[in-house]
Residue, then its C-alpha position, 0 to 999 in steps of 0.5 A: m722207093l730208093p735204090l737198094d744200093v743208095s738206101a743202104a748207105l744212108n742213115i735212118q733219118t736221111q732215109a726218112l726225110l727222102q721218103e717223107d718229102p718226094e720233091l726233096g728225094a727227087v732233088w737229092m737223087h738228081l744231085r747224087e747221080i751227077p758224075l763226080a759230083e762230090q769232087r766237083f763240089a769240093r773244087t768249086l768251094r775251094d775255087t770260091i774261097d781262093q777267089l775271095l782271098n785273091g792271093e796273087d794280088t794280096g798275099r792273103y791265105d786266111w779267111q779271117s783276113l777277108y773284109k766283112t763285105e768280102k765274107t758277105h759276098a761269099g754266098t753269092l759267089v758259091e751260088i753262081k759258081l755252083q750253077r756254072e759248074f753243074k749248069f743248073d737252070d734258073g729257078i722260077h722263084m728260087d735260085y735254081r731249078i733242079a729235077d724240075i723243082d725250085v731250090d734256093c742256095k745258101y752258104s755259110q762259113q759257120f756251120g748252122g749260120w745259113m741265113i734263109p730269106p722269108e720268101a724261101r718258106g715252103h721251098l727247098c734249100l741247098l745248104v752249103w758249109a765249108d771251113d778252110k781251117k778244118s779242110q771240110w765241107s758239107a751240103g744238104l737239102f732242107r725243107v723250109k718250115d716255120e716251126w724249124l726256124n729261128r725268128g729273124n732279128n736282123r733288118d731283112l728278117k732272114l731266118t736260121v735253122k733251129a739247132e734241134h732241127r738240123n736233123k731235118i737236113a738231108w745230107l748229100w755229103r757231110d764233113a767231106e774233104l775240102p782240098e787243103n789250103v797248105l799255106l794256112h796249115m803250115s807251121d809258122l816257122d815254115r811259112n815265115a821261111v817261105f815269105a822271108h824271101k824277096s823274089g817270087q821264084a825263091r819263095l816258090n823254091e822254099l815252099f816246095r823244099r819245105v812242103q813235101h808229100r802234100r798236095i799243093g794247089r795252084n792258088v797256093v803257088r799263085t799266092v806265094a809267087q805273086q807273079k802273073d807267070y806263076m806257073k812258069r816259075v814251077r817248071g823246068n828251064g829256070g823254074s823250081r823244078s830245075a832249081l831243086r833238082h840238084e837237091g834231089i827234089l822232084i815236083m810232080g804236076d797233074y800230067e798223067s806221067h807225073r801222077s804215075i810217078a807219085s803213085a809209084l813212090g807211094i806219096p799223094v797223087p796230084q789232082e787237077g791243078e796240083f803239085v806234089s814235091s818229094r826228095v828222092v835218092e837212088v836205090t838198088a834193086p831189090t828194095d823194100r821202099h816204094s820206087v820208080m825207074l827214071d833216067g834208067r835208075l831206080w829212085a825212092c823217097a829220101s829219108p832224113e838220113d839220106l844225104p842230098a844228091p842230084g835227082p833224075s829228070l821228070p817227063s815233061h808231058s803226059k805219056 
């Protein structure tokens, strides 16, 4: 019997799957009870896609730019990175041992495209999907049964789940948020303006100037800078923070003090390894804008009508 608080959050189909298949239910509950599991799954998938793109060396930011062999390798990378993140034991016959039950892992960038090997028949599969353009991902558990599968037409006879039987997947997370690939979702005008600069520092300055109030991941910074010391290019002392301060642009990182400032300004709060930029202006109290006290003065996010003016300094570390 599922706990009432869990049962109430599930649709009828998923509840039925968990109750009909005790092993599936045990693995499902184990995964859902892992602390911060959803955020960690999302971060692992983001890291996997970024590793394949290898933007620091290639400048790539779009899944479609990958070679066929790289796309094929994605499934293996997801399997490995999930095991490292969650410390799953090796399976006896399948990839993992979760809740003392063998579980195979299959990833597809195309929803429904999971390629299941014949030896997985009868076992549980962790089916994972992520789409960088949609900024979404899903993960669910599926009991591999012949009657729910399409026959394999490829040389290795791998099978796929019949579309009408995808309702047999017990979703752990469905259409959850994948951390945004900002470069992929920028307008062509803004992206071209960023990459028009020859130096990595100038490209980063343009990125933080044009992409404000959106979380920018470390891999985006790495791809734009294309330099080994890319993090140094963001900080003060010659980095983007000091270069853009005279325009009133603040670049907040994942320090707790910076996160508090972003929250006070009412803009997205940077998570681990992320940055958020915003142009600010000095305001007087009282004000109806979200505001924060820095350098002994009150600041709020600038509107298009506010003229550019030098901004305050940011705390250099967590306080």
